[in-house]
VOGU-3710 file (C-alpha; in Angstrom, 3 decimals, decimal comma):
1> xxxxxxxxxx> 251,527/106,504/118,211  249,240/109,397/117,354  249,308/108,305/113,895  248,167/104,681/114,044  245,151/106,559/115,879  244,668/108,625/113,137  244,429/105,819/110,271  241,933/103,962/112,872  239,628/106,720/112,333  239,461/106,992/108,561
11> xxxxxxxxxx> 239,316/102,868/108,805  236,923/102,855/111,328  233,178/101,911/109,466  230,080/105,174/109,890  228,088/104,405/113,161  225,095/103,582/111,616  226,441/100,670/110,193  228,064/99,965/113,373  224,681/99,834/114,842  223,037/97,882/112,280
21> xxxxxxxxxx> 225,809/95,332/112,863  225,817/95,433/116,154  221,343/94,176/116,484  222,721/90,999/115,161  223,149/88,696/117,054  226,265/85,592/117,425  223,277/83,452/117,301  220,539/83,915/114,824  218,085/82,293/117,195  218,565/84,466/119,490
31> xxxxxxxxxx> 216,989/87,061/117,671  217,181/90,584/117,483  219,441/92,149/120,257  216,913/94,176/121,718  218,990/97,242/123,222  220,959/97,661/120,584  217,818/97,374/118,308  216,488/100,227/120,796  219,416/102,295/119,593  219,561/101,996/115,882
41> xxxxxxxxxx> 215,822/102,895/116,126  216,329/106,031/118,429  219,155/106,895/116,208  217,271/106,586/112,931  214,854/108,931/114,427  216,769/111,209/115,481  219,103/111,477/111,851  216,723/110,976/110,045  218,615/111,820/106,874  220,742/108,475/107,625
51> xxxxxxxxxx> 217,270/106,253/107,144  218,141/105,497/103,348  222,145/104,641/104,152  220,963/101,821/107,328  218,340/100,659/104,154  220,465/99,837/102,070  223,458/98,735/104,170  220,232/96,342/105,906  219,811/95,254/102,008  223,583/94,616/101,862
61> xxxxxxxxxx> 223,569/92,393/104,333  220,269/90,472/103,676  221,534/89,821/99,684  224,493/88,214/101,361  222,875/86,231/103,792  220,449/84,962/100,615  223,243/83,682/99,142  225,230/82,220/102,025  222,066/80,457/102,904  221,929/82,150/106,172
71> xxxxxxxxxx> 218,719/82,154/106,705  217,966/83,068/110,541  219,622/85,956/109,684  217,087/86,507/106,623  214,583/86,596/109,375  216,531/89,154/112,001  217,307/91,525/109,157  213,423/92,001/108,365  212,601/92,165/111,739  214,676/94,765/112,035
81> xxxxxxxxxx> 213,441/96,505/108,721  209,256/95,639/110,512  210,007/97,760/113,620  212,397/100,432/111,648  209,563/101,037/109,711  206,630/101,425/112,025  208,969/103,858/113,898  210,036/106,141/112,020  207,403/108,452/109,795  210,251/111,075/108,518
91> xxxxxxxxxx> 209,892/112,633/105,371  212,865/110,546/103,857  211,219/106,803/104,456  210,673/106,905/100,824  214,013/106,559/99,672  214,064/103,905/102,605  210,781/102,012/101,854  212,200/101,871/98,203  215,695/99,539/99,823  212,680/97,973/101,617
101> xxxxxxxxxx> 210,633/97,149/99,185  213,744/95,747/97,073  214,412/93,011/99,846  211,423/92,052/100,224  210,495/91,370/96,090  214,085/89,678/96,809  212,858/87,303/99,253  209,510/86,385/97,143  212,472/85,726/94,482  213,178/82,432/96,927
111> xxxxxxxxxx> 212,172/78,887/96,198  212,227/78,550/100,193  208,342/78,874/101,337  209,188/80,068/104,595  211,011/82,932/102,784  207,823/83,909/100,375  205,181/84,011/103,433  208,076/85,991/105,166  208,356/88,448/102,541  204,503/88,657/102,214
121> xxxxxxxxxx> 204,094/88,939/106,497  206,595/92,130/105,836  205,218/93,604/103,346  201,309/93,267/104,682  202,558/95,539/107,632  204,400/97,736/105,526  200,935/98,186/103,861  199,114/99,448/106,801  201,832/102,068/107,415  199,835/105,487/106,331
131> xxxxxxxxxx> 202,727/107,212/105,004  203,229/111,701/105,060  204,486/111,715/101,829  203,461/108,690/99,158  206,020/107,987/96,527  203,804/108,678/92,579  206,715/106,977/90,716  206,693/103,397/92,628  205,588/100,403/91,218  203,471/97,705/92,430
141> xxxxxxxxxx> 203,630/95,526/89,191  205,982/92,636/90,646  203,895/92,179/93,927  200,415/92,147/91,973  202,479/89,397/89,778  203,872/87,079/92,521  200,917/87,480/94,409  199,241/86,483/92,109  201,221/83,227/91,044  201,354/82,396/94,758
151> xxxxxxxxxx> 197,887/81,990/95,167  197,403/79,902/92,481  199,980/77,841/94,419  200,542/73,706/93,358  203,238/72,109/95,890  201,968/68,794/96,803  202,368/69,499/100,549  198,934/70,213/101,073  200,039/72,364/104,696  202,654/74,082/102,162
161> xxxxxxxxxx> 200,251/74,942/99,428  197,879/76,600/102,361  200,112/78,618/103,635  202,056/79,967/100,126  198,162/80,552/98,973  197,079/82,384/102,006  199,865/84,199/102,024  199,617/85,447/98,484  195,971/86,096/99,135  196,664/88,466/102,030
171> xxxxxxxxxx> 199,935/90,252/99,680  197,531/90,939/96,946  195,059/92,787/99,861  197,667/94,794/101,034  198,878/95,369/97,746  194,847/97,134/96,957  195,448/98,659/100,679  198,539/100,571/99,944  197,072/101,972/96,053  193,715/102,062/96,206
181> xxxxxxxxxx> 193,588/105,687/98,982  195,657/107,657/96,818  195,093/107,969/93,121  197,775/109,752/92,352  200,004/106,677/92,669  199,715/103,537/90,303  195,783/102,636/89,435  195,611/99,291/90,919  191,686/99,291/89,391  193,663/98,986/85,600
191> xxxxxxxxxx> 192,525/96,333/83,549  196,497/94,356/83,875  196,324/94,767/87,668  192,332/93,339/87,988  192,758/91,010/85,478  195,834/89,304/87,993  194,051/89,980/91,360  190,412/89,187/90,107  190,537/85,695/89,199  193,029/84,676/91,510
201> xxxxxxxxxx> 190,962/84,876/94,155  187,551/83,249/92,182  190,074/80,349/91,870  190,637/80,164/95,560  186,970/80,670/96,132  185,562/78,010/94,029  186,572/74,628/96,821  184,163/72,384/97,003  184,118/71,534/100,547  184,230/74,771/101,217
211> xxxxxxxxxx> 180,919/75,675/99,353  179,634/72,958/100,802  180,265/74,044/104,502  176,736/75,698/105,915  177,354/79,584/105,670  176,172/79,375/109,855  178,565/76,936/110,603  182,227/77,970/111,677  184,933/78,481/109,163  189,002/77,988/109,050
221> xxxxxxxxxx> 189,989/81,218/109,065  193,443/80,356/107,463  191,728/78,159/105,008  192,348/80,181/101,405  189,074/80,469/100,286  187,652/81,824/103,492  190,905/84,669/102,832  190,384/84,390/99,520  186,344/85,709/99,893  187,225/88,118/102,292
231> xxxxxxxxxx> 190,025/89,664/100,059  187,381/89,796/97,217  184,368/91,429/100,011  186,997/94,256/101,017  187,986/94,674/97,187  184,294/95,359/95,975  183,804/97,605/98,813  186,631/99,810/98,467  185,383/100,322/94,528  183,810/103,045/93,589
241> xxxxxxxxxx> 181,144/104,687/91,114  183,709/104,744/87,971  185,510/101,085/89,300  182,788/98,972/89,751  182,687/97,516/86,286  186,706/96,999/86,734  185,999/94,505/89,403  182,959/93,017/87,492  184,320/92,394/83,747  187,075/89,295/85,411
251> xxxxxxxxxx> 184,669/87,645/87,275  181,823/87,386/84,709  184,970/86,505/82,238  186,613/84,139/84,893  183,141/82,305/84,817  182,593/81,901/80,934  186,417/80,705/80,971  186,030/78,217/83,662  182,202/77,823/82,469  181,203/77,866/85,742
261> xxxxxxxxxx> 177,572/78,967/85,002  176,111/75,494/84,679  176,029/74,422/87,543  175,678/77,845/88,437  175,860/77,245/92,530  179,361/79,376/92,634  178,032/82,589/90,241  175,081/82,948/92,550  177,285/83,075/95,697  180,158/85,316/94,099
271> xxxxxxxxxx> 176,888/88,089/93,000  175,679/87,705/96,548  179,214/88,960/97,932  179,150/91,093/95,250  175,814/92,618/96,105  176,043/92,685/99,587  179,670/94,107/99,488  179,363/96,967/96,946  178,229/100,255/97,837  174,104/100,273/98,016
281> xxxxxxxxxx> 174,011/103,469/95,050  176,301/101,334/92,309  174,099/98,216/92,862  172,261/99,090/89,529  175,346/99,049/88,185  175,907/95,037/88,933  172,527/94,507/87,438  173,518/96,670/83,784  176,753/94,331/84,189  174,998/91,109/84,273
291> xxxxxxxxxx> 171,969/92,693/81,404  175,334/93,417/78,905  176,572/89,958/79,861  173,406/88,025/79,015  173,484/90,406/75,512  176,597/88,323/74,491  175,370/85,078/75,111  172,129/85,790/73,171  173,664/82,549/70,656  174,502/80,826/73,955
301> xxxxxxxxxx> 172,992/77,306/75,093  169,454/78,344/76,968  170,841/76,415/80,333  174,007/79,026/80,175  171,491/82,095/79,405  169,193/80,548/82,441  171,867/80,263/84,765  173,008/84,118/83,988  169,092/85,115/84,359  169,351/83,463/87,915
311> xxxxxxxxxx> 172,110/85,212/89,084  170,593/88,398/87,773  167,245/87,486/89,905  169,200/87,047/92,912  170,653/90,379/92,460  167,152/91,998/92,261  165,820/90,613/95,246  169,215/91,387/97,136  168,947/95,367/96,267  164,896/95,630/96,777
321> xxxxxxxxxx> 164,289/99,127/97,868  167,182/100,307/95,618  167,632/101,902/92,183  168,020/99,730/89,252  169,304/102,413/87,162  168,935/105,597/85,150  166,822/103,570/82,292  164,449/101,366/83,572  162,335/101,111/80,485  166,144/99,651/79,237
331> xxxxxxxxxx> 166,003/96,830/81,419  162,597/95,852/80,248  163,399/95,858/76,559  166,418/94,424/77,437  164,542/91,320/78,975  161,737/91,654/76,647  163,669/90,859/73,856  165,569/88,061/74,472  161,985/86,474/75,727  161,277/87,265/72,513
341> xxxxxxxxxx> 163,965/85,690/70,463  163,702/82,813/72,714  159,957/82,269/71,597  161,104/82,507/67,740  164,268/80,493/67,739  162,916/77,893/70,349  164,580/74,090/69,657  162,714/71,271/67,792  164,748/68,831/70,441  162,801/68,189/73,745
351> xxxxxxxxxx> 165,379/68,750/76,377  166,878/71,772/74,750  163,511/72,695/74,398  162,917/72,714/78,407  165,681/74,216/79,234  164,890/77,271/76,926  161,428/77,272/78,642  163,660/77,501/82,069  165,126/80,174/81,061  161,871/81,851/79,898
361> xxxxxxxxxx> 159,947/81,868/82,879  163,445/82,924/85,143  163,331/85,682/82,784  159,317/86,258/83,521  160,172/85,713/87,267  163,182/88,258/86,763  160,784/91,076/85,670  158,544/90,668/88,683  160,809/91,763/90,550  162,553/94,568/88,789
371> xxxxxxxxxx> 158,815/95,753/88,822  158,413/94,501/92,627  161,583/97,810/92,999  159,765/100,090/91,461  157,107/102,680/92,361  153,063/101,666/91,615  152,795/104,168/88,364  156,027/103,389/87,303  154,397/99,716/87,293  152,034/100,744/85,414
381> xxxxxxxxxx> 154,165/102,230/82,779  155,917/99,335/82,837  152,578/97,255/82,136  151,438/99,284/78,995  154,752/98,910/77,889  154,532/95,266/77,958  151,292/95,856/76,000  152,994/97,682/73,037  155,420/94,778/72,804  152,389/92,554/72,053
391> xxxxxxxxxx> 152,321/91,277/68,373  149,130/92,587/66,454  148,094/90,941/63,129  146,062/91,922/60,004  144,884/88,711/59,910  144,405/85,108/61,562  146,589/83,853/59,002  149,054/85,605/60,267  149,170/83,725/63,824  151,047/80,842/63,911
401> xxxxxxxxxx> 151,792/78,844/66,861  154,693/80,526/67,774  153,264/83,984/68,536  150,639/82,502/69,836  153,686/81,100/72,381  155,148/84,850/72,250  151,183/85,873/73,326  151,376/83,487/76,212  154,818/84,600/77,376  153,840/88,153/77,608
411> xxxxxxxxxx> 150,984/87,919/79,102  152,544/85,635/81,994  155,270/88,206/82,117  152,424/90,955/82,329  150,331/89,222/84,775  154,011/88,442/86,990  154,322/92,452/86,917  149,859/92,952/88,194  150,833/90,822/90,931  153,802/93,118/92,046
421> xxxxxxxxxx> 151,076/96,372/91,736  148,365/97,623/94,516  145,564/99,368/94,145  144,388/102,166/95,067  142,090/104,088/92,849  141,066/102,036/90,373  141,881/105,311/87,604  145,279/104,374/88,023  145,481/101,303/87,879  143,179/101,848/84,321
431> xxxxxxxxxx> 144,439/104,217/82,658  142,698/104,552/78,766  146,373/103,520/77,564  146,177/100,214/79,539  142,759/99,160/79,540  141,829/99,395/76,248  144,497/96,826/74,512  144,031/94,428/77,724  140,365/94,537/76,741  140,600/94,206/73,158
441> xxxxxxxxxx> 143,511/91,363/73,967  140,751/89,369/76,331  139,304/88,950/72,810  141,564/86,347/71,371  140,988/82,754/69,694  143,418/81,006/72,116  141,260/80,147/75,717  144,236/79,856/77,423  144,876/83,141/76,638  141,588/84,777/77,821
451> xxxxxxxxxx> 141,586/83,262/80,772  145,225/85,155/81,662  143,331/88,379/80,702  141,120/87,350/83,169  143,743/87,049/86,054  145,369/90,328/85,126  141,762/91,930/85,425  141,059/90,045/88,714  144,730/91,018/89,971  144,338/94,832/89,425
461> xxxxxxxxxx> 140,733/94,920/90,450  140,904/92,810/93,387  141,926/95,417/96,215  140,548/92,992/98,892  141,703/89,300/98,165  138,176/88,370/97,845  139,273/86,894/93,918  140,474/83,776/95,474  137,214/83,291/96,939  135,010/83,862/93,626
471> xxxxxxxxxx> 137,108/81,023/91,967  134,534/78,805/92,061  130,576/79,418/90,489  127,782/78,606/93,209  124,765/80,035/94,986  125,281/80,217/98,368  122,786/81,724/100,606  125,017/83,645/102,632  127,448/85,499/99,996  129,220/87,256/102,371
481> xxxxxxxxxx> 129,938/84,928/105,059  130,483/81,669/103,351  131,931/82,783/101,101  134,523/85,202/103,625  134,044/88,071/101,302  135,308/91,547/102,325  133,097/94,447/101,215  133,869/98,085/101,608  131,920/100,942/100,816  132,615/102,272/96,848
491> xxxxxxxxxx> 134,893/105,331/96,544  133,026/108,005/94,824  136,146/108,501/92,315  136,083/104,315/91,272  131,960/104,969/90,797  133,023/107,799/88,890  136,175/105,510/86,793  132,958/103,543/86,574  130,448/105,612/85,199  132,973/106,610/82,105
501> xxxxxxxxxx> 134,362/103,125/81,042  131,818/100,644/82,326  130,268/100,270/78,587  134,113/98,449/78,056  133,774/96,217/80,458  130,121/95,316/79,554  130,696/94,939/75,849  134,186/92,993/76,457  132,034/90,407/78,860  129,125/90,240/76,374
511> xxxxxxxxxx> 131,265/89,120/74,207  133,665/87,028/75,783  130,846/85,044/76,874  129,567/84,326/73,233  132,966/82,905/72,364  132,435/79,056/71,287  136,095/78,047/71,750  135,578/78,600/76,031  136,159/76,393/78,632  135,085/76,126/82,177
521> xxxxxxxxxx> 138,162/77,908/82,864  136,945/80,888/80,590  133,422/80,979/82,318  134,729/80,734/85,772  137,187/83,332/85,261  134,709/85,824/83,597  132,273/85,670/86,870  135,201/86,167/89,035  135,761/89,851/86,980  132,078/90,160/87,211
531> xxxxxxxxxx> 131,681/89,831/90,736  135,285/91,775/91,377  133,417/94,386/89,507  130,665/94,834/91,119  132,104/94,208/94,443  135,053/97,378/94,236  132,952/99,561/91,843  129,136/99,220/92,606  128,257/101,846/93,563  124,423/102,784/93,386
541> xxxxxxxxxx> 125,285/105,325/90,841  125,323/101,280/88,876  123,501/99,122/90,166  120,946/99,752/87,482  123,717/99,116/84,318  125,510/95,635/86,493  121,093/94,515/86,397  120,702/95,416/83,150  124,195/93,679/82,203  123,095/90,184/83,521
551> xxxxxxxxxx> 119,519/90,712/81,326  121,691/91,297/78,556  123,743/87,919/78,819  120,509/85,791/79,126  118,894/87,720/76,274  122,644/87,010/74,003  122,453/83,823/75,306  118,320/81,955/74,287  119,055/84,163/71,043  122,713/83,019/70,503
561> xxxxxxxxxx> 123,724/79,364/68,353  126,092/77,930/71,152  126,400/75,150/71,904  123,995/73,632/75,490  127,474/73,129/77,391  127,879/77,055/76,929  124,202/78,158/76,938  123,992/76,814/81,100  126,705/78,409/81,880  125,960/81,241/80,745
571> xxxxxxxxxx> 122,184/81,168/82,262  124,207/79,481/85,775  126,859/82,615/86,004  123,587/85,291/85,479  121,814/83,562/88,465  125,183/83,246/90,871  126,339/86,644/89,728  122,667/88,701/90,911  122,500/85,911/93,906  126,507/87,939/95,019
581> xxxxxxxxxx> 124,780/91,052/93,659  121,542/91,221/95,800  123,497/90,061/98,595  126,337/92,294/98,490  123,677/95,919/98,107  121,154/94,131/100,630  118,308/94,398/98,476  116,224/92,090/100,830  112,972/92,064/97,878  115,830/91,160/95,192
591> xxxxxxxxxx> 117,118/88,175/97,383  113,459/86,526/97,713  112,943/86,929/93,670  115,954/84,921/93,594  115,214/82,553/96,053  111,467/81,102/94,097  113,272/81,272/91,206  116,042/79,318/92,295  114,293/76,937/93,672  111,734/76,314/90,842
601> xxxxxxxxxx> 115,030/76,113/88,638  116,086/72,919/91,105  112,707/70,861/90,426  112,509/71,994/87,113  115,564/73,019/85,130  118,860/72,366/87,173  120,732/72,635/84,216  120,752/76,305/84,709  121,830/76,476/87,463  125,924/76,356/88,571
611> xxxxxxxxxx> 125,873/72,905/90,597  125,099/71,227/87,006  126,767/73,697/84,377  129,805/73,668/85,923  130,060/69,932/86,490  133,006/68,642/84,929  132,029/65,582/85,078  128,675/66,013/82,137  128,360/64,278/79,192  126,570/65,079/76,591
621> xxxxxxxxxx> 123,112/62,920/77,744  123,062/64,717/80,533  121,621/67,801/78,956  118,344/68,240/78,345  117,831/66,737/74,287  114,804/70,413/73,765  117,367/73,677/73,417  113,602/75,375/74,703  114,030/77,518/78,079  110,282/78,664/79,716
631> xxxxxxxxxx> 110,061/82,359/80,053  109,034/81,296/84,203  112,398/79,998/84,290  114,099/83,307/83,454  114,579/86,615/85,183  112,482/89,131/84,377  112,906/91,921/83,652  109,704/93,872/84,733  109,618/91,827/87,527  113,206/93,433/88,293
641> xxxxxxxxxx> 112,119/96,865/87,449  109,338/96,384/89,950  111,966/95,673/92,503  114,582/98,113/91,974  111,766/100,940/91,766  110,686/99,240/95,294  114,096/99,695/96,925  114,515/103,654/95,559  116,426/103,199/92,709  115,654/105,222/89,203
651> xxxxxxxxxx> 114,794/101,507/86,941  113,874/103,647/83,901  117,605/102,644/82,298  116,778/98,959/82,763  114,545/98,673/79,734  117,481/100,461/77,675  119,763/97,585/75,764  123,706/98,504/76,745  125,582/100,584/73,976  126,919/99,021/70,696
661> xxxxxxxxxx> 130,491/97,767/70,314  132,488/101,215/72,369  135,360/102,849/70,397  138,738/103,778/71,215  141,916/104,648/70,128  143,107/100,811/70,064  139,939/99,499/67,664  141,593/100,218/64,654  144,361/97,220/64,594  142,137/94,729/65,924
671> xxxxxxxxxx> 139,353/94,021/63,369  139,836/94,555/59,617  138,407/97,589/57,861  137,308/99,087/54,299  138,380/102,251/55,458  141,596/100,897/57,303  144,080/103,996/55,763  146,558/100,879/55,348  144,529/99,638/52,580  144,454/102,372/51,069
681> xxxxxxxxxx> 147,188/102,897/48,195  148,567/106,676/48,150  151,075/107,687/45,543  153,215/110,966/46,993  154,958/112,684/43,952  157,140/114,835/44,060  155,835/118,762/44,502  157,625/119,552/40,883  155,967/117,070/39,134  152,462/116,906/41,219
691> xxxxxxxxxx> 150,081/120,021/41,244  148,808/121,854/44,425  145,510/121,062/43,849  144,003/117,506/44,806  143,256/115,165/41,857  139,468/114,643/41,577  137,689/113,166/38,965  134,674/115,545/37,926  131,095/114,167/37,318  130,447/114,220/33,926
701> xxxxxxxxxx> 127,158/115,637/33,569  124,947/114,234/30,186  121,185/114,553/29,752  121,219/110,736/29,967  122,003/111,035/33,654  119,778/114,277/34,251  116,923/111,729/32,844  117,807/109,379/35,262  117,929/111,486/38,333  114,408/112,600/37,515
711> xxxxxxxxxx> 112,855/109,168/36,616  114,799/107,739/39,960  111,773/107,243/43,174  113,527/109,390/45,790  110,231/108,086/48,431  112,661/105,432/49,365  115,570/108,190/50,046  113,150/109,936/51,527  111,888/107,354/54,455  115,252/106,512/55,062
721> xxxxxxxxxx> 116,620/109,746/55,688  113,469/109,996/57,951  114,416/106,696/59,749  118,025/108,064/60,735  116,215/111,058/62,064  113,944/109,091/64,389  116,792/107,180/65,692  119,180/110,162/66,023  116,090/111,148/67,891  115,419/108,187/70,110
731> xxxxxxxxxx> 118,749/108,052/70,945  118,888/111,706/72,090  115,394/111,187/74,015  116,101/107,156/75,924  119,958/106,325/75,735  121,834/106,852/78,757  123,934/109,843/78,945  127,117/107,756/79,373  126,252/105,815/75,969  126,011/109,517/74,288
741> xxxxxxxxxx> 129,002/110,593/75,477  130,564/107,290/74,044  129,632/107,437/70,932  130,749/111,394/70,416  134,166/110,407/72,057  134,285/107,148/69,073  133,807/109,626/66,430  136,538/112,021/67,469  138,665/109,574/68,488  137,932/107,616/65,080
751> xxxxxxxxxx> 138,650/111,320/63,104  142,072/111,537/65,242  143,540/108,154/64,327  142,780/108,429/60,853  144,659/111,867/60,685  147,304/110,838/63,326  148,073/107,574/60,648  147,878/110,044/57,684  150,611/111,699/59,205  152,641/108,859/59,997
761> xxxxxxxxxx> 152,419/107,911/55,856  153,552/111,365/54,543  157,976/110,912/54,345  160,270/112,375/57,277  161,659/114,412/54,817  159,643/115,922/52,447  160,479/118,935/50,809  159,770/122,596/51,083  158,716/124,320/48,298  158,633/127,316/49,955
771> xxxxxxxxxx> 162,048/127,215/51,067  163,051/126,447/47,432  161,237/129,766/46,234  163,164/131,875/48,723  165,997/130,298/48,169  165,739/131,268/44,786  163,969/134,900/45,507  166,331/138,100/44,904  167,203/139,453/47,977  165,195/142,776/48,823
781> xxxxxxxxxx> 169,030/144,981/49,299  169,108/143,903/45,313  166,105/144,384/44,014  165,449/147,686/41,466  162,652/149,291/42,363  161,067/151,896/40,127  161,855/155,692/40,649  158,714/156,443/41,287  158,959/154,628/45,173  162,325/155,981/45,283
791> x> 162,496/158,793/47,668
//
């Protein structure tokens, strides 16, 4: 009998197997035997070295139950595994997890939907457990692939399809959560994994019935589309700086492959989710990726490019207040390059051309939103950058329709950026590098472009929202109250700015009013510009210059050969402008003088008032037949001078005409010049074949040439020299100081411009003669000195 007992002890199974067997009930529907499960859990916690064997034995039983299709016992085994995972956190848990993952994998490989869902639920519970010692050799490739397949399930039964897809999506979230926290584990951000995870999420998110649901309406939280969006937000939120692009690249590829840019509702939705979920400091990476993706679609259909730009626009709106990246100018350069490409390659087809225009407008709006996120000083730099993209031409023959349209687009872009700028000090809003080319562009041949330039000036000049109230040329009795103008004291900085740069504004206003291609819109825009200059910068220091501008416009109109319509508009502008100036400066004598003259014009020359001149229903027969303007209808310089003196102003400068055309560093490209450096052909020979001295043709002196010099009459030359000296003397005696400064600066600028152009024409790497000589020279230590010089 004792021998039989010994045999029984040998054949008796180990305790951990007995404890595992005891948790399974006779009827699987009864579930785990709770008391025995508690014993197994206590045993596993106290003897952790047995945990791996417990897992292996449970795996064997699970495999046997699966092969025998005893599904009830499979559920019991997985329940036990889940409880052991939650309860045990020992160092040997890694070995148990290996068995657990093998069991989950076997369940996922089954065809039964309920087993796949059961395995996914267990895996999610495992993913939420924080392990003390992660296993760095563990692989999750199978789970990523299987959960992605489940996310694309196409079962005919809708309920089964929804459950399997939802389980697959949650499984993908579990894989991400398990691996994203530790970089030493499998890198879930690798393209091999992201190319499976992200498309699976987007596939389920792109559900028409789910996209049509209102954002504020309740959603079915078990719907795969809702789960996919939740998982997608979680994935983007967990992405660090180096991993944001790993998520975005599959998104862009998915939208490209499935042609989801047109219509772009889904693309907009995806990138809104991304922009709201990504960490704020990484938002600019999303914008950079969209910009790069736009580059790959340079030759694509304009509807696709327009959709990408709209997505970019929505992304910029969300990132308001944040950074748009370290390379600000690169962003604007890319957008402007696409704008120019679209204009240069425009299609003759009507429908396609409409899509191209939509694309171009979208670029302009996006540039405006980009600029809105920048500080004011950078907005000025962006406007200067756009100005640099403006095409310049040496002669009018090269200015075709395409270039004209490109100029329109660039000016619209400039206007959009200008609307985002808030002017505080005029000197900051109009640096010379920006003001000079802008005024130069105001003289383009196209009247529509000139209106846009004036609108840009309005936007930057207007600090009190008066521009919209001055769009119509009129003569109200009380300008400030009737037009509801806001007038403040002119800052000293702006008065100084106007003293220095006023001549630029005056000259270009005069030139604009002399253009025969002007339309009513041009005259109204110029009038608004003049009024804004007066309101914003018209201090007492420049009051005389402003009135002098009005008198010069009147004189120019009388002496010019402009059509009657243009002359009437110019006279009307002078009248309306002086009315605004007089009432803003509260000069009662001037107001009375103007009132009397306006009344006279109403009686005898109504065509010189705005009511007639800007009446768009006028015909040629409406204008007087004789182009004659009587002196009594005009503004008298002597009378204005007396009024200014009466009001305490120095009116001596009123008799001096405005300076000639002001020069600037930008003028060389505007008009052709006989001294244009580009028209001089200089042959740059090498140093070896050229003498060091300049080649200058020596004038030949002969007896005949001397006789000719003696016979010439020098009186004409002496008279010309005397006349020049007298002009210089009168200029320095009578001309305003700012005019003298402008002329001096013009000479200096012209000299520096020519010097800079000459330096630019020199080859970048010219041979250095001195270097060659030094290379051929004998070193000092090899020289043979005479004995007399050696000590």
